[in-house]
Every structure is written in structure tokens, then in C-alpha cells.
N, C-alpha and C positions, 0 to 999 in steps of 0.2 A: 486469577483474572477470569472474567466472565464475558464471553462473546455475545453481544446483543444484536449485531447486524453482520451479515456476510452475503454480498451480492456482487454481480458484475454490472458496471455502468458502461453502456455502449456509447463510445465517444471516439472519434478519429483524432489522433494526436501523434506527434513525432517523439521518438526516443533515440538516444545515442548509445550504441553498443560498441565494445572494442572490436576492431577488425583483425586483430592478430599481428599487425605490423606496427603496433605502437600508436595507431591513430584511432579515429572513431568513425563509425558508419551510421548514417541517419536512416532510421527505419520507421515506417508508419504502422501504428497499432490501431486496432479498432475497438478495444475495450480496456477498461481499468478494473482491477479487482479491488473491492472495498471491504475492509473488515473493521468493525468498531468494537473495542473492548472497554470494560469498566473494571475498576479494582475496588470491590466492596471493603469497607473498613468499619470498625465499630465506632460509634459516635463518642464514646467515652475514652477512646485510645489517646494516650499522650506519649510523645517521644521525649 
């Protein structure tokens, strides 16, 4: 696999994380990590 993009997008959003008591806690985050990969293959490859 080949990584072609890797950056942080600054965007306020909510995520839910386990609170340790079997429930979820809502937390506001300010960024999202973005990574884009491609899988190069040969054009003559047949499965």
C-alpha cells in the first residue's frame, strides 16, 4: 500500500468514548486525522 495523503482536518465534532462504567461519554474534538492509501496492482494481473 502507498500513502498518498496524510493530514489533519480542523473541524469541531463530537465523538463517544467508553466511560469505564459500561456507558459512553460525549467529547468534543477539534480535528480529524485523514490518511489516504492506494494499492497499486499490475494491469495484467488476473485472479
